[in-house]
N, C-alpha and C positions, 0 to 999 in steps of 0.2 A: 393845516398843511396840506397843499395838494402835490404829490411828486410823479412825473411822467417816465414811466422804463422802456425805454425805444430798443426792443430788441429782434433779432431776427432769428433768434430761438425760442421755442416756444412748442407747446403741445401741436399734434400728437407727437412730437419728440420726448424722448425721458433719458434726460441727461442729467448732470452736475449742476450746470446752469440753469436748467428751468425747475430744476427741484430747487436750488438756493432761492430763485427770485419768487417762488411762489410762497415759501418759508419766510420770505421778508417782508415780503405785502403782507401776510399774516402778524405777523409779531408787530409790523409796525404801528397798526390797528391800536396796539397798547399806546402808543404815543401819540394817538390823534392825529395820524399820520395819515392822508389816504393815497392810494396809491391807481394808479390808472397805467394801463400799456398800450401802445402801439404795436401792434405786431404784426406779420405776412397773414394772420388768418382775416385781416381786414382787406385784404387784395385780391385779385387773380395771381395766382403764382407758378413757378416752374420750379421742376428740382434740380439741386446743386449735381452737377455732373461728379460722379465715382462717390458721391453721400445723396444719395435719392429723397433720407429722410428731413433733410434740411430744406425747405420750401423759399425761395426766392422773392420777393415781394415786386410783383411788376405793377408800376406806379413813378410818378415824377416828382422832382423837387416841389413843384407849385403847390399840387396835393398834398403831401406830407407838412410843407407849411401849413396851408390852411386846417389843416386836421390837428397840428399844434394848438395852432392860435385856438381855434375851438374850444379844445381840452381847460383852456384859462388856467394853466396847473402855475403852481408856484416855481418850481424850479423842474430842469430837464436831465436826465441821466439816460447815459446814452450806453446801452449793455454791450453790444456788438460790431465790427467792423464790417456789416453787410450790407446791402441796400438802404435798408432801413437808417442804417449808423451813420452812412453816410448822408444820406440828406437829411437826416437832425442835424448834424456837426452843420453843415452847409447854413441850412435854418437859422440856427443859432447863432452863428458867427455873422449873416447878414443883417439879422436881428440886434443884433450886439448885448444877445442873452447869455448870461453865464451857464455853462454845464459841466459837469461831468461824466467820467468814462470809468470802464473797466476792462481789465485785462483777463480773460478767460480762459484763452485756447493759444497753443504755440502754432499757429498758423502758416509761420514760415518753414516750420519741421514738417508739418503734414503737408503742404505743397509741395515740397522738394521730395517728399514718399511718394510723391505721385508724378509728379511735370519735372524736366530738368531747369528748374529755376532755382536761382542762386537764393539762398536764404537771406543775403545782405540788401537784397533790392527790397524782397517783403517787409524786413525789419525796416527802413529806411520812411518805407511808404505808412506803416504801422507807428513808428516815433512822430510824425509829422502830425497825424491823425491823431493822438491822445496828447502830443504836449501842446494842442491848441486851444485845451480845456482847462478848466482851474483844478481839475484832479483826477489823478489815475489811482482807481484801486485796485491792488493786486492781493494774492490771497496768501504769500508766504515772504520772510526775509530775505530767501535765497531767490528769490524770482524779483523782489525789487535790486537786488545786488546784480544780477542778470541783467536786468533791463538799464538798471542807469550807470553799465558799462556801457552799453549802448548809444546813449544819449537819452534818455526818456528821463525827463523830470517832475515834479510836481506827484510823486508816488505815494500813496496813503496804504497803510496796512489795512486788511478786510480780511478777517481769519471769516470760517464757516463755522455752522451748528449743528448737532447732530441731533435728533430723537434720542434720548436716553431710556426711554421708556419703550417704545417699539423696538429701539434693538437694545437687547438683555440678555444675560446668559442663562436666564431662566427658561426661555424659548427652546432649549437644546433637546431635541431626539435624535433617536436612531434612524440616520440614514440610510440603512438597509447594503452599507457599503464597505469594503474591507478599509480597517485605518492603517496608519493614519491617514486622515481626509485634509487633502490639499486642496483649495478651495480659490478661483478668481471668479471673480463679477464685476459686468461693466459690457460696454459695445465691444463686439467681435469684429473690430476690425483692423486694419494694417497698423495703425499707429498706435495701438495698443499694445504691440509686441508681443505678443500670446503666443507665438513659437517657443521665446526664451523660457516660459514656464512649461509647457508641453515637453519640449524636448530635454526635460530634465530627466536625470534618473532619481526617483525618488521611492519610496517605500510604499504601499497603500494605494489611494485612489486619486485621482486627479480630477476635480468638476470643475465645469465653466459653467455660468449663468449669464445668460444677455441674449443679443441677438444683434444681427447685422453681415453685412456684405461678406464678410470670410467665413461665416458660418459651416456653409456646406462642403468648403475646400478643406475648412482643418478638421470635418467630421470623417472625411473622407481618409485624409491623412494619417489622422492619431485616433485611431477605432479603438486603444483600451481607454481612453478617455472618457468622462461623462457630461453630457451637453445637456444640460437640463431647459436651454431655452430663457425665453422670457417669464420672471416670476412676479407676482404681486406685491408689495410689502409687507404683505403678514406673513408670506411662505419665506422670501428673503431675509428676513430676520432670522426663522427659523434653521434656514440652511447655513448662515453666519455664524448661528449659536453653536452649531453640530458639528461644524468643522474643527480641525485640529490647527491650522495654520492660514491665514489669506496670504496668497502671494499676490504682488501686483508689478509684473513686470514690465510697464508703461515708463519710458525714458523721457517723455515731452507732454504729461499731463502737468499743469501747473498747481494743483493741489492734491486731487485726487478723496472725493466725497465718500468712496466707499472705503477706504481705509478708517476712517474715523467709526464709521457704521459698523465694522469689523470691531475696529478694539471696544467702542461701546457691548458688543455680543461678548466679549472677553475672548475673543480669537487674537492670540499674535499675529502681526504684520512681516512680511519677508521681503526685500524691495532691494533695489538697484540704491547707492547711494544719489539721488538724484531730488531735482527740486519737487516738492510736498514730503514725500517719505524721509529727506534729514532734517526735515523742520518740524514733523510731528514725531517721530521715532529716532531719529542720526544717534540721540544718546543713547540708546540701547534700551530704553524704557518702554517696554510694550510691543517692541518689535526687532528686528535685525536687519540691519543691509549693509549689503556687498557686494563689489563687482564679479562676486563668484554668487550667483542669486540662490545657486543649489545647497552652498554654505550656510544662507542665510535663510533658507527653507528650515534644513535641519536642525538649525541654532535655534529657531522660534520654535521649535517644537518643546524646547524647554524652558520657557519663558512663563513665567506664574500668570495665567488668566486673570484674577484679581488687579494685578497689575496692568492690564492692558487695560483693562475697563476703567483703571482711574485714570490711564492718563485720555480717556475719550472725554474724562467730564471736564477736561479744561475748555471744550467746544461747545459753547454755548448759546441759542440763537439771539438771545439777549446780548450779548457783550457784541456777536454779526451785528446785528440790528443798530446799537449805538454808533458804531464804530463808522457805519454806514450815514450815519445822522450826523457826526462830526466832521464827515468832510462835505455832504452837503451844507453843514452852517458856515463852515468855512469858506464855501465858493459863496453864498449866499452875504456873506459878510455880518454872521448871525453869531451867536451863541448857544450852547449847549441847552439854553431855556427851553427851543424848541423839543428838547425831547425829555423835559422835566416831568 
């Protein structure tokens, strides 16, 4: 079986979508499924305004249709709602081909944070985009409930996985900073709500790992915080394991892969009670959620690190891959024997 992933998010971007796709493709090999990708790297591109790391493909619907035909795949999965995703959806509908989609990013909230565009307009467009397929994969039950209330249908749960060997408590080391250490990792951008973390009155040290358009401004505004920039996975794993609490201030992420990476490292998580955190640690196991983020961060200091690690063990790439194949099989009218 061959599956084509059409995605506007791809290398050199480093984010949850790209990492998920790469690990999914790797795991699909064990199910005798070959994965092909149609990405902006095939085309001339231009940067997305206010988000230059994302490159928008410059192409035509006809060109995309010919490329998909030439791949001779059994199924098309549309990962993103960008130019390539829009053209792939148009091709599938015109050709009468079943396709599936996934919902990774709360673009209505991201867009309204930058431009005076009502969220309802964006959600109306996204609803039509996703409802035209045979299934929309979403990472959490709370996200499914929210989208269902907005008229999305055919929603399918699709959890995430974590590499529990890479992210491990044994990688703890001395970071040379006053403790306790409160860590946040991810893109340094407006949608990540980092001031909600950096403004907190907390003991010890605040550490930010990651890069993005807000980095220079935040470094200037918060000189007492430690901004470490981008770190390769091996170093990131050491930093995770060496922190006392991982703070996740975002209110708009649909899951938060960094949450389960921190948990796998034995580091408890503090977050707002929103989609992602409430699904992973909302019961108080492995972390704390509260509308008072300081309260959650201080409470997380006292959570058992072994408990945090155990919570991460729920999230395997094998389960993630099986759920994906179940949705593909349903779209094609087949059964899980494809994944036997």
